[in-house]
N, C-alpha and C positions, 0 to 999 in steps of 0.2 A: 246704409239707411239714412244717416244724417251726420253732419260734422259742423264744427264751428264755421261760420261764414256762408252755410248753405241757406237758400232762401226757405221760410217757414211756410209749410203748406197752408193754403187758405188765407194767408196773411197778404196784404198790400205788397207790391213790389219794393223790394229793398229791405223788408223786414226779415233779419237773418238771425239763425241761431248764434247766440253770444257764448254760452257755456252749458254743460250738461251736469245735472245732478246723478253722477254715477251710482249713487247709493239708491236711486229710485228705480234703477234699470230692472226690469222683470220679463222673463220669457215664459209663456204658458206652453203646455205640451202640444198645442196645435202649432207651435212655431211662431205665434204672434209675440211682439215685443211692445212694452209700454215703459215711458220714462217721463220725467219732467225736465224741462230745460228753461234757461234764461234766455230771452230774445232782446235783440235791439228794437227799441220802440221810440215813438215820440212822446207818448203819454204815459205817466205813472198812474196807475199801478200795473199796466198791462205788460209786465215784463217777464212773467213766469207762465208756462203753459203745460199741459199734459198732452202727449202725443202717443199714438199707438198705430200698429200696422195691421192692415186687413191680412186675410188669408192669403191674398195674392202678393203681400209684401209691400203694398201702397202705404205710405205714411200719411196719417191724417191727424189734424188737431181735434183733440177731445173737448178741451175747454181751456180758457186763458183768463188770467186776471184782467178785470175790465170788461168782460162779457156780461151781458144781461141773460139771466135765466128765470123761467117761470117756476116758482116754488109752490104753485098751487096745483093739485092733482086734477081739478075740475077743468075740463078742456074749454068750457065756456067762460071761465073766469080767469083773467091774467093777474098774476102778483109778481111782476117783473122785478128783480133786485140786481144789482151790480156787484160782481165778485171783487172783494178787496184783496183777498188772500186765499190761496189753494193749498191744500195738503194731500199728499199722495204717498201712502205707505206700501211698500213693496219688498218686504223681507223674506219672501218665499215665491217660488214659481209653481205652487200647487202640488209638487211631487212629495212633499214630506207631511201631508196631512194638516199642516198649520194654516190658520186663516190667511188668504191672500186678497189683495185688492183687485186682482186681474184674474179672473177664472178662465178655464179652458173652453167656455162658451164666448168668450171675448167681451164679456161685461166687465166694466171698470168701475170701481167705487173710488170716490174722492170726497173730501171734506171741503167746504168753502165757508169763508166769512165774508159777510156783505158789507158794503159801506154804511149801512144803517146800524151796524153792530150785531145783527143777528147772524146765525150760522146754521148750518145743517150738513147732512151726509146724502150724497146723491149717487146714483148708478147710471152710467151711460152705456147705451146699446149701439153707440156709433160704429163699433167694429165688431158687433156681436155676430155669431154664427147662428143663423136661423135653424129652429128645429125642423127636421123633415116632416112634412105633412104626412098623415096615415096612408093616403093612397100611393104617395111616392115610396114610402117605406114597404108597403105590401109589394108594389111592382118590383122593387129592388130584391126582395126575398123570395118572390114566387119561383124564379127558375130554380133555385136551390132546393126549395121545398118539392118542386116537381121531379127533379132528379132523384131525390132521396126516395119519393114514392115509387118511382119506376124501378129502382134497384130492388125494392121489397117485392 
């Protein structure tokens, strides 16, 4: 998936993984993995990032120190803030009933402190698994229902 010296996904050429926070490694029951890592960079504080895999195993960057994120829910009003520090807690992989920051739908929760001193908790849907639409769900279940009806 990733190792020291590998190119960081989505980063400029030459930006590589420097080290991994193995205590942050989490695997959900869908087989997706998430972790935080230190990267080589030109500018501080963008040296820590959070990364996760898609269902296909593709590694993507979720967020990184130095990124701008919009903290306003209104799509018409931007309130962009620069991340100074990230927090990502991953003490469980969802199998034990304890709270987890990376659920089986691929949603990942993280904390961020901004350069202006404010902070917040956010959820990324970057590697989230979309819920099947009702027509798709009906189409998938219909053959089974028809077979059961024909047996009776």
